[in-house]
N, CA, C and O of each residue as an XYZ file, in Angstrom:
252
protein
N    -141.760     37.821   -150.755
C    -143.180     37.771   -151.008
C    -143.805     39.052   -150.461
O    -143.434     39.537   -149.392
N    -144.752     39.582   -151.210
C    -145.473     40.778   -150.802
C    -146.967     40.486   -150.866
O    -147.429     39.731   -151.722
N    -147.714     41.093   -149.950
C    -149.163     40.909   -149.938
C    -149.839     42.275   -149.980
O    -149.242     43.299   -149.644
N    -151.094     42.260   -150.399
C    -151.869     43.488   -150.464
C    -153.313     43.195   -150.100
O    -153.769     42.053   -150.169
N    -154.019     44.238   -149.713
C    -155.454     44.125   -149.447
C    -156.187     45.114   -150.346
O    -155.741     46.244   -150.549
N    -157.305     44.670   -150.872
C    -158.191     45.559   -151.612
C    -159.186     46.089   -150.595
O    -160.129     45.392   -150.220
N    -158.978     47.312   -150.153
C    -159.815     47.881   -149.093
C    -161.255     48.105   -149.540
O    -162.136     48.285   -148.699
N    -161.508     48.099   -150.831
C    -162.883     48.240   -151.310
C    -163.644     46.921   -151.210
O    -164.870     46.900   -151.320
N    -162.922     45.823   -151.001
C    -163.536     44.493   -150.901
C    -163.614     44.026   -149.446
O    -164.555     43.324   -149.077
N    -162.652     44.401   -148.627
C    -162.595     43.964   -147.227
C    -163.888     44.321   -146.500
O    -164.368     45.451   -146.583
N    -164.449     43.337   -145.783
C    -165.686     43.537   -145.025
C    -165.475     43.382   -143.520
O    -166.444     43.241   -142.774
N    -164.239     43.404   -143.071
C    -163.885     43.363   -141.641
C    -164.298     42.069   -140.950
O    -164.713     42.089   -139.791
N    -164.186     40.951   -141.649
C    -164.461     39.665   -141.008
C    -163.358     39.308   -140.006
O    -163.621     38.625   -139.016
N    -162.124     39.767   -140.258
C    -161.019     39.570   -139.323
C    -160.387     38.198   -139.329
O    -159.563     37.904   -138.463
N    -160.741     37.353   -140.269
C    -160.202     35.991   -140.289
C    -158.704     35.974   -140.568
O    -158.000     35.087   -140.084
N    -158.213     36.923   -141.327
C    -156.763     37.003   -141.564
C    -156.033     37.285   -140.255
O    -154.992     36.689   -139.978
N    -156.578     38.189   -139.456
C    -155.980     38.520   -138.169
C    -155.983     37.360   -137.199
O    -155.094     37.257   -136.353
N    -156.973     36.481   -137.309
C    -157.014     35.279   -136.471
C    -155.814     34.393   -136.789
O    -155.255     33.755   -135.896
N    -155.422     34.353   -138.053
C    -154.267     33.549   -138.467
C    -152.984     34.143   -137.901
O    -152.164     33.415   -137.341
N    -152.794     35.457   -138.038
C    -151.567     36.091   -137.540
C    -151.755     37.605   -137.510
O    -151.794     38.252   -138.557
N    -151.871     38.165   -136.314
C    -152.089     39.611   -136.176
C    -150.869     40.437   -136.583
O    -151.015     41.610   -136.929
N    -149.684     39.858   -136.549
C    -148.502     40.606   -136.972
C    -148.479     40.771   -138.488
O    -148.157     41.848   -138.990
N    -148.819     39.710   -139.217
C    -148.848     39.788   -140.680
C    -150.091     40.490   -141.194
O    -150.060     41.151   -142.232
N    -151.191     40.343   -140.458
C    -152.481     40.877   -140.896
C    -153.091     41.761   -139.814
O    -154.086     41.391   -139.191
N    -152.493     42.930   -139.593
C    -153.043     43.824   -138.575
C    -154.426     44.339   -139.005
O    -154.726     44.460   -140.192
N    -155.237     44.631   -138.012
C    -156.565     45.175   -138.261
C    -156.647     46.575   -137.670
O    -156.013     46.872   -136.657
N    -157.442     47.441   -138.321
C    -157.615     48.781   -137.766
C    -158.644     48.733   -136.636
O    -159.146     47.660   -136.300
N    -158.954     49.869   -136.059
C    -159.860     49.930   -134.912
C    -161.267     49.441   -135.228
O    -162.012     49.061   -134.325
N    -161.629     49.452   -136.498
C    -162.959     49.001   -136.912
C    -162.963     47.550   -137.395
O    -164.007     47.037   -137.798
N    -161.805     46.884   -137.359
C    -161.713     45.484   -137.753
C    -161.359     45.238   -139.202
O    -161.305     44.091   -139.646
N    -161.115     46.315   -139.948
C    -160.721     46.176   -141.349
C    -159.217     45.923   -141.446
O    -158.454     46.318   -140.565
N    -158.807     45.269   -142.509
C    -157.392     44.965   -142.704
C    -156.587     46.248   -142.836
O    -156.974     47.171   -143.553
N    -155.463     46.292   -142.133
C    -154.545     47.423   -142.214
C    -153.241     47.008   -142.892
O    -152.198     47.630   -142.687
N    -153.310     45.951   -143.700
C    -152.120     45.465   -144.403
C    -151.556     46.542   -145.318
O    -150.339     46.706   -145.411
N    -152.419     47.262   -145.982
C    -151.977     48.303   -146.897
C    -151.825     47.770   -148.307
O    -152.117     46.605   -148.577
N    -151.365     48.630   -149.206
C    -151.295     48.247   -150.612
C    -150.097     47.381   -150.983
O    -150.064     46.809   -152.072
N    -149.107     47.278   -150.087
C    -147.882     46.569   -150.451
C    -147.072     46.256   -149.187
O    -146.261     47.070   -148.747
N    -147.297     45.081   -148.612
C    -146.613     44.707   -147.369
C    -145.658     43.541   -147.616
O    -146.013     42.557   -148.265
N    -144.453     43.668   -147.093
C    -143.440     42.617   -147.209
C    -143.690     41.551   -146.147
O    -143.898     41.864   -144.975
N    -143.669     40.294   -146.569
C    -143.801     39.165   -145.640
C    -142.393     38.762   -145.216
O    -141.543     38.503   -146.068
N    -142.135     38.707   -143.908
C    -140.796     38.318   -143.452
C    -140.434     36.904   -143.912
O    -141.299     36.040   -144.052
N    -139.162     36.693   -144.139
C    -138.670     35.376   -144.547
C    -139.115     34.336   -143.534
O    -139.039     34.557   -142.325
N    -139.577     33.207   -144.033
C    -140.032     32.121   -143.181
C    -141.500     32.195   -142.807
O    -142.031     31.260   -142.208
N    -142.168     33.294   -143.151
C    -143.578     33.479   -142.815
C    -144.505     33.321   -144.024
O    -145.693     33.634   -143.951
N    -143.953     32.840   -145.122
C    -144.739     32.730   -146.360
C    -145.939     31.801   -146.216
O    -147.026     32.130   -146.690
N    -145.765     30.651   -145.574
C    -146.880     29.711   -145.405
C    -147.998     30.326   -144.560
O    -149.179     30.152   -144.861
N    -147.623     31.034   -143.517
C    -148.614     31.700   -142.674
C    -149.340     32.778   -143.461
O    -150.552     32.942   -143.318
N    -148.612     33.512   -144.290
C    -149.236     34.541   -145.127
C    -150.252     33.919   -146.077
O    -151.337     34.469   -146.268
N    -149.920     32.801   -146.661
C    -150.849     32.132   -147.576
C    -152.089     31.630   -146.845
O    -153.186     31.657   -147.402
N    -151.930     31.174   -145.611
C    -153.079     30.760   -144.807
C    -153.994     31.946   -144.500
O    -155.218     31.829   -144.562
N    -153.395     33.071   -144.172
C    -154.182     34.276   -143.893
C    -154.932     34.768   -145.115
O    -156.079     35.203   -145.017
N    -154.284     34.699   -146.257
C    -154.935     35.096   -147.514
C    -156.101     34.168   -147.807
O    -157.181     34.622   -148.185
N    -155.888     32.875   -147.636
C    -156.939     31.891   -147.900
C    -158.102     32.006   -146.904
O    -159.226     31.619   -147.224
N    -157.844     32.530   -145.714
C    -158.886     32.649   -144.693
C    -159.885     33.758   -144.986
O    -160.974     33.770   -144.411
N    -159.543     34.681   -145.860
C    -160.437     35.792   -146.159
C    -161.665     35.303   -146.929
O    -161.530     34.799   -148.043
N    -162.865     35.446   -146.346
C    -164.058     34.942   -147.010
C    -164.471     35.739   -148.251
O    -165.249     35.246   -149.067
N    -163.962     36.955   -148.398
C    -164.331     37.769   -149.559
C    -163.156     37.963   -150.534
O    -163.256     38.715   -151.504
N    -162.061     37.278   -150.256
C    -160.884     37.303   -151.121
C    -160.339     38.725   -151.340
O    -160.017     39.116   -152.462
N    -160.246     39.486   -150.238
C    -159.726     40.846   -150.316
C    -158.210     40.898   -150.305
O    -157.626     41.935   -150.618
N    -157.555     39.784   -149.944
C    -156.101     39.729   -149.847
C    -155.519     38.943   -151.006
O    -156.142     38.014   -151.520
N    -154.303     39.331   -151.416
C    -153.632     38.571   -152.468
C    -152.126     38.787   -152.395
O    -151.633     39.710   -151.746
N    -151.417     37.900   -153.085
C    -149.959     37.999   -153.199
C    -149.659     38.900   -154.383
O    -150.310     38.818   -155.424
N    -148.671     39.758   -154.210
C    -148.216     40.615   -155.323
C    -147.153     39.920   -156.117
O    -146.646     40.478   -157.091
């Protein structure tokens, strides 16, 4: 599973990072630092889906 963030949509709410800072790192300003194409480690798929669902502006998605 791969995830991505649309940096033009992210508003730095940080809710993804609350779910898991390793899967959803934030930059110094609180914006998602996931990047355009991040691999989710095996066994972390459910957590990744929770982090994606936590985004209030839907900036994250599965590739």
